[in-house]
N, C-alpha and C positions, 0 to 999 in steps of 0.2 A: 626184340628187334630193334624199338625203339634205343637202348640203350647202348646196342652195339653200334646203330649208326649214328648217335652221338659223338660214342667214344674214339667212333675212325671216322670223325667227321672234318679232315684236315686237311691240310695244301700238299698235295705230291704230283710226282712226275706223272704221265700218260704214258710214261712208253715206250715213243713210236722207236727208240734209239737205244742204247747203252753202250756207255755215257750218254747220259741226256746231255745238254748242249750245256746249259751254263755249269757242268764239270769238266768239259775239256780240258784239256792240257794246251794252251793256246801257244803257251812260251816254248813251247820244246819241236812248234813243229813248223817247216816252212813248204811252199809250194816246191822245192823241189824235191821234199818227203812225199808231199801229196804225188806229184808224177812218177814217183818211181814205184807207187802203192799204186797206181793205175795201171800199168806198163804191167806190175805182176800179177794183178788179178785177172786182168783182159788175159793172160797168156796161161792164166790156169783154168780159167771159166769158157770163156767165150764159144771154142769147139763142143762143149758136152750141157752147157744149159743154157748159153747165151747171155745178154745183157737188159738191164731195166732203163728204160731214159723216162725221167720227168721233167717236164718243161711248164716251167710257173710265167703265165702272161697275167703282171697285176693289175692291169687295168679296169677303173670300174666308173660308170658313170656318176654313181651314188654312194654315199658313204650307208652301210649297213653298219650301228653303232654297235650290234652283238659283235659282229666281226673280230679275230683274233686272226686275220691272217694280214700279209703285208701285201697293200693293195697301194695303189696310184689312182685318187678318183680326178676323173677328167672327161668333161663332153667333146674334149680334140679331137677326134680321129687320126688327123695327122701323123699321132703317136706310134703307128702300128706298124708303117712300111720303117723305120729306123730299128725298131726293137725286133723286128721278125731282119733284119739284115745284119743284127748283134748276135743273134741267134743261133741263125748259119754260121758265124764268123768262130762264135767259141763252140761249136761243133767240130766244125774245122780242127781245133786245134785239139780237141780230143780223138780225132781221126789220125792227125800226126802220131799223137801217142801208142796208139793201135798199131799190132804187127800187121792184123790183117781185117779183111772189109769184116765190121761186128754184123752180129748175129742177135737182130733185139726181139726177145721174148716178149716186154712190157712196154707199154709206152702210153703215159696219163698227161693231160692236160688239164693245167689245173690255176685256179687265182686267188685272188681276182674273178673274174670273171671271163673265162675263153669267150663265148660268145659276143665280147663286148668288142672280138676281130672281127670282120667281115669274112662270109664263107668262101671268099677269093684270095684271100689274104692267111688264112689257115690252112686252104688249098697250097698254095706258096710256102709255108714251113714246114708243112706235110712233106712235099715232094721235095724240097732241100734235104730234109732230111733223111731219106730213103732209099734217096740216088746212089748214095756211098754204103748201104746197108744190106744184110739179105734178113731175110725175115724165116724164125724158129717153126716148125711146125705145128707149136702149140699157140705163136704167139695172140698177142690180147691188148688190144687197143682201147683206149678209155677218154672220156673227158667229161668234166665238171660244165653245167649249164645254169644262167638263166632263167625259169619259165618267162619270164616276162621280155627275152631279147630273142628267144633261140627261134629264128624261123627256120621255115621246109628245106631253105637253102644250104644252112649248117648241118640238118641231118641227113639230107641228099647227099651232100660233097663228101663230110668226116666217113658217112657209112661208104661209098663209094669209095675209101683212101683204106677201108679195112676198119672201121671203127664199130664195137657191137655191145659197147657200152655204155652208160648214160648216166651220171649221175644231177639230179636235180637238187637243188637248194629249198626247199619250204620251209621249213622250221617252223612254222604255223599260219591256219586258215585265218583264228580270230584277227579282225579285221582292227582294232584296238591294239593287240599285240603286234602286227605289221605296223600299225601309224609309230608306234613308241620304236622300236627298232628298223624304222624306214627301210623296212623289206615288203614290196609290194607288191603280190602277184593274186590271181585269182585262181579259184578250182578250174572254170573255162582255160583257160590259159595252160595250165596242167596239164590238164584233160587232152585239149589239141596236142601237146607235144608229145607226151606220151602217147596217144591215139596212133601218129603218126609214124613213129619210131619205131613201134611194134609192127606197123605194115608193111616198113622199109629193110624189117630184117634184126634189127636191135635183137641181141638175145638175156641182155640183164638189165632193167633199169633202176634203179637206186633211187630213192628218198630220203633228204636229211631232216630229220628232224630234233626239237630241241625242248629239254625242257629244263624250268626254273629261268623263263624269261623272264625280262617285268610286263608285270597286269597279266601275268599266263593266270588262268584260273579251271578249274575242271572243268567246268561246263564247255570253256573254250577249248582246252586241249579234248575233249571227249569228242565235239562235232569234228576237229580235226581229225582226227581216229579216222572216224565214220569216213571221213573223203577220201582219205589217204586208204581203209579198206577197201573202198568203192573201185578205187584204181587199180588195185593190186602188184605194184611193184613187185619186182622180184628179190629186191631186198631192202630194207629202212636201215638207218642208222640211227641210233635213240641217242642223242648226246646231252651228257648233262651243261648247262650252260656253266662257262667258266667266265667267272666275275675279275678281270684282270687291268684293272681302269690305270693301273698305273703302268701299265702297257699298253693299253689302247686307250688314248684318250676320248674317244668317242662313242664311248660306255660311263662318260662323265655327263652324257644327256639326261639319263636319270640317275636316281640315288638308291641308297640299299633300300631304304623304304619304299620302293615300288617294285623291290623284287619277293617273290614268294619266299614266305618262314619256310624254316628247316623242315616243321613237318608237313607244310602245305607243297613243299618242295616233293619227297619223300612220297605224298599222298601223289602228285602227278606222275613220280616213275612207275611206282604201284600200279596207277590207273592203265598206263602206257604198254608195261609189259603186258599183264593181264589180258587187253582188247587183241595185241597185237598175238600172242599167242591161241586167243580161242577162235582168232582171224583164218588158223594153220600155219604162223609164221613161228621158226624155231631158236632160241636163244644161241647164237651160235660167237664167241671169244667173248667182247667185251661192249656192249653199247650195239650189236649189229642182229640183228634178225632177217631171217631167208625162207624161202620157201624153200621143200624140199628140191627141188628143180634146179636149181640155183647151185653153183659150181663153187658156192662158199662154203654151201653147207657138206657139200661131196666132200671138200679139203676138209672140213674137221672130220669127218666121220673115219674118213682114210690115214687121218695124222698127219696132213699136207697142210695143214692151214701155218701160214705166214704173217711177219706183220714187218713193215718197213715205215718208213719218214712216208708215204702215200699210205699208212693203213693199215687193213688186214687184205690178204690178197692170197691164192691160191696157186698161185708164180713162184718160184722159188729163181732168185739171182742171187750169186754173189759179188759181181760186179754191179752198180746202178750209177748211171750220169745222169747228177741234175743240172738243167740248162736255164738259164736267167738270173732274176733278181733272186737275191734269197733265198736259194735254192741250192737243197744240201745234197753232198754225194757219199755213196759210202762205198768199198772196194772192200770190204769185211775187218781189216787191220786198221785201215783209219777213214774218218769221216772229216768230210773238206766242206765250207758252206762259203756262196757266193758274199760278194757287197749286198747291200741293202736298198742303196737308192738308185733309182733309173738311172740316172746322170752319172753317179759313178764309175756303175754297170755299164754303160754304151763305153763313157772315156777308156775303162784299162781294155774290153773287146778292141776297139779300135787303134788300138797302140798294137794289137797281138797279142796277149798277155792273160791269159786265166784269169777269171774276176775272183779266183778265191782270194779272203780277204781272210776266216781262220779255219783251224781244224783240230785234227787230235789222231794221234797214234793208239790204238789200242794195247795195255802191257796185256800179260798171260793172265794176271787176275781181272782185269776188263773182259778178257775173251772167256771166265767162266761165268762172270759173271752175267754177261749178255747171254750167254746159252741158259742158263735156267732163268730166266727173267722173260725170254723168248719160248719157253716150255712151259712156263707159266701162264702166260698171254695167248697161248697157241693151243697149248693140249690140256693145259690147269692139271698137271702134272712134271717132275722133274725129280731124277736122283741125281746121288751124288758116287765119286771113290773116297776111298778112304785117306788117300792122298789131298783130293782139294778137300775132305774133312780138317784137315790136317791144320792149314792156314789159318794164320790167328785171325784174318777178317771172316772168317767162316767160322767158326766159334762164336763171335758176338752173334751172327746170323742164326747161330742155332739158338741161341736164347733168347731173341725176335721171334723164329717159328714157334717155338716152343710158349708163349704167350699167344701166336697166333691159334694153336691147337687147341689152347686150355678157353679159347671162346667159338669152337666149333666152328670154323674158317680153313681148317686144314685137317688132314691125316697125316699124320707125322710118322714115319719110324726113322728107325738109323740110318738108311742110308735113301730116302725118298718122301716124298712131298705130292699129298692128290689132296686139293682143293675140293673142297663141300660141294654141295647143292647153296646152302648156305652163304658159303666162302664167293661165291662170283659175283656177288655182287660188289665184294670189296677185292679185286683183282690189283690193282695200284697200293691199295696196305699190301700186299700180300708180295707185290714184287720192290716192294720197299723195305722188302723186310732183308733181302737180296745185298741192296746197294750198298757198298762200303764208302763206295766215296762222298754218298748225302751224310751218311754215322758220323764220319771221320771230319765233314765238315759241313753243319748244319745252317744253312738260310739265317741269317742273321736281319733280314729282309724279308717282306713280301718279292718271293721268285716264282711260284705254284699255284694252280685256284685246287680250289677245294675236293676234296673225295664228293660223290654223291651230289 
């Protein structure tokens, strides 16, 4: 096992999309192309499956040094109102493209720290979004929160607006780790938010944990897992720390010498997986553990698990609209990303234009590759037609798949591939075998985080 981990310990995308953002063909993309793709996708999908909305709220009062998200650090809460006004203006620009009232199936508030915003301002935002939309019968709203600043008012008001899912970023309870990553919250704060949310009727509570953080040790993670299992959230995301200081300078607060060695990181991973499984959680998709009662587990069992820019979900919709700084939208045939600075975002939206800065139009081979990568990520299985296999890109992929099969990561037959129990540990590597854009233009510089 250690030999396999060393062999496949390489930089690889996380495949929340395909093509991955660094491989978008931005030169052949225009905002006009994007608007046409939105109109077409809305017409094809709104009445049947509805749409998804992701809203990026980038503000945080302090910088968590491990974080890879697009954030703006400030203690000035006067930034809330202008940003919400811009979000609602951007939403109106999309409403102008829709031919009928949108049917919302999934909505997620991400960050940054959504609970940086006052409960009253989040209410104002949501009422502005919902005023011009209808709700799908299976609509689900979720938000991310910092345990240290999530008030009862946040939980009450968002619940009244239809939110039933809550994700708390914990990462680690070890005080030494919290100090170096500048992410401070106590067990008592997490317990209080969890208990209040459950009392209000939230049906799914997720905790984010990370292994491989600076100064993280076996005993510290073991104590964290004890605390988490005592609180028994419905879902647990157990992520590998992504060390990308060339992208996120905040990670330079510590050095590689502060990080666990590869062997220790593997021990941390094995400890987490064993403790969670022994505690009654089931391994779903990649990096996720759920109780049997959670919808994510049911989605995997029924073959309905889906993955998009928001991560794993049991909801599928062809059109996902991203609002706010750096948000990414998806029409299924095209991607678009908004500008990455608050100042540019406010300026462009207030000029009455979509704040899209780049995008990609998927070609036929992209669509085929995306299908296979989604199947592997969500079902652990994919199959192909003889016509697909005849493409030059697929011949090269097939050779890479044979190497994976020789190492016991997949079962490979003439027209399908199935991920083995061992292979589930290496999903990103398996997906990369299909990624024809990556192999045609391998990175010359640091681009992706390491697997494992």
